[in-house]
N, C-alpha and C positions, 0 to 999 in steps of 0.2 A: 353852678347855678342852683341845682337841686339841693346842694348842701346849705346854701343861703336861705332857701325857702324853709327847710327843716329847722334850721337854727332860729329863724324869725318866729316860726310857729311855736317852738319850745319856749322861747323867751316871752312871747306875747300871747299867752293862752287865753286871756280874756278877749282880746281882739278877734282871735280865731273863733272862739265860741260865739261872740256877738255876730260876726259875719255869717256863721252857720245858722244861727237862729233867724237872722234877717232873710237868708235864702230860703229856709224852710217856710217861713211865713209868706214870702212872696210866691212860693210854689202853691201853697194852700189857697191863697187869694186867686191865683191864675186858674187853678182847677175849678174853683167855685164860680167865678165870674166871667170867664172867657167862654163864649159859645163854642161848643165842640161839634164839628160836623164829622160824622163817621165817614168811613171810606165811601164816597159816592158811587152809585151804580151808573157807570157810564155806558153800559151795553144797551143795545136796542131792546125794545120790548119784543119778546118772542115767546111763542108757545111751541113746545116740541111734542109731537104725537108719536108715541112708540107703540107699535103694533106687532106683537109676537105671533107667529104662525109656524109652530114647530114642524120640522121635517120637510119643509118646502124649499125648493131651489130658488136662487135669487131672481131668475127671470119670471117664475110663476108668482113670486111675491110682488115683483114689479107690476106685472100685468093685472093681478087681481086685488092688490091691496094699495100699493104705493100710488099707482097712477090714478085710481078713482079718488083717493083722498086728496092728492095734490091738485087735481083739476077742480075739485069742489072748493078747496081752500083758496084758489085764485080769485074767487068771487067774494071773499070775506071783506067787508069794508075796512079801509085803512091798511090793508095788507100790502106791504111794499115788496117783499120777496117771499117766494115759496120754493123750498128745495126739498126734494124727496130722495132718499137713499134706501136701496134694497140690499139686504144681506141674506145669508143662508138662515132662514127661519125667522127673520124679523125685518121690520121696516121702520124708518125714521122719516117724519115729515116735519120740517122746520118752517114755521110761519112767522116771518119778521114783520113787525108793524112800523108805521110812521113814528117819528119822534113825538113824544108827548102823549102817546096813547096809554091809557090806564091799563095796567097788566091784568086786572080782574075783568075789565070790560073785554079785553082781547080774549081772555080765556073763555068767557061766556059766549062770545061770538063763535069761537072755534068749536065749542061743545054743541052749539046750536046747529052749525053747518055739518058737523060730524054726525049728529043724530039723524040728519036728513038723508044721509047716504048709507046708514048702517045696514039697510036691506040689500045693498049692492055688494057688501063685503062678504067674504066666506064666513060660514057659521063659526068656525074654530077661532077666527080672529076678531069677530064682531064684539064680543062682550069685554074685550080687554083694551080697546082703543080709547083710553081716557087720559087727557092731559091734566097734569097737576098744577096747582098755583105756582107762579114763578118764585124761584128762590132769589136770594140777594144778588147773585151774579147773573141773573137773567135766564138761567136755565131751569129746567123742570125735572122732577123725578116722576116716574110713572110706575104705579104699583102693578105687580103681576100676581094675580090671585090664582093659585093652582086650582084646576077644575076638580080635583079629587078632594073629598072631605077627609080631614085628618082628625083623629080623636085626640082629646086633651092629654091622654096618657102617652100617646105616641109623640106629641109635641114636647112634653116634659122629658121624655127619654132622649129625643134628638138634641135638645138644647142643654141637657144635663142638670135639670132641676132636681 
């Protein structure tokens, strides 16, 4: 069967070329005119609060960081689920919102409620509890700014500029 296709293609070069041009033009038409929906974000709207507190045991992080944040986030409007996780030296609090909640509205509410309890958190963890805007998969990245000032020369040396 493959031999027949090859023989036909070699004998009818014009037909093969014509079919190729028609397929390319059809592809170009499809790319330009068919509406393309990128991969939809099917995850829930969520904001993740990451709070580092270096050198502390999980039970201390739970009592002094995770629990106060979790209990305050329970009162955020449209919050469906609030989950807190404590590990050695850091805490995660996931605030999952109802369907249809705008991610930026959710983030601003979390920041609002987080600022109201910042006085209850330990000083070492207070300045770093900041949720970032949601990414495309519904998760967030949280910056961790080191408390020590680093000179530009040291930074250049460390990254190899």
